[in-house]
N, C-alpha and C positions, 0 to 999 in steps of 0.2 A: 504494500500500500504506500501511497505518497503521504508524507507527513510534513506539514508546514511548520517550520521552526520559528522561534520568537524574532529572529533577525530578518524574517521574510523569505529565506531560502526554502526550497523544498528538497527533501531527501527521501530515498526509498527506505522503508522501515517495516519491521515485522513485529506485531503485537505479541508479547510474551505472556503466557500464563504464569502466575506466581502464587506461592503460598507463604504467608508471613512466618518467619522463623522466630523473630524476636522484635518487639516494638517497645522500647524503653521510653520512659519519661525523662526529660531534662528538667531539673529543679533549680530555681533561682530564688534566693532569699532577699527581699527588699529591706531597706533600712527601717521600715515600720513593722517588720516582722512578718509581712505577707509572704506566702510562698506561691510563686508562679510556676505552673507545670506546663511544659510544652511537649507535644508528641507529633511527629510527622508520620503520616500513613500514605503509602503509595496507592494511587487509584488506577493507574495504567503504566505499564513499562514497555518500552519499545527498544528493540535492538536495531540500530541504524546500519546501513550498508557501509558507512565510512569506518576506516580502521585507524587507530592511533599509531602514529609513526614510531613512537618510542617502545610501546609495549607489544604492538602487533595485534592488539585485541580490538573488538568492535567498540564503538561509542554507543552509549545508551541514553535514552531520553525518558525521564520519569515525571509523570503528572502526579501531584500529591496534594494532600490537605494537611493543614496544621491545626491541631486541636490545642486549645488554650484553656486552662482552669486556674482559678485563684482561690487560695485558702487564706482569708484574713484572720488575724489573731482576735481572740475575744477581748472586748473592751470593758 
């Protein structure tokens, strides 16, 4: 399939099926004690026809969502 990239170019790509192996949360503590949690989840993964010159491996394009949660301290 043809996939339009963010820079406007079009590349040949193959949508890949995937199964989550691990999706960890990143935690950030704010100065007021609030804990912000972030997690990125992939919604679509594509293997592009282009090859990285250094590694010799395909490039991948990942569509994703960022989940944000906040836990404020008791007042």
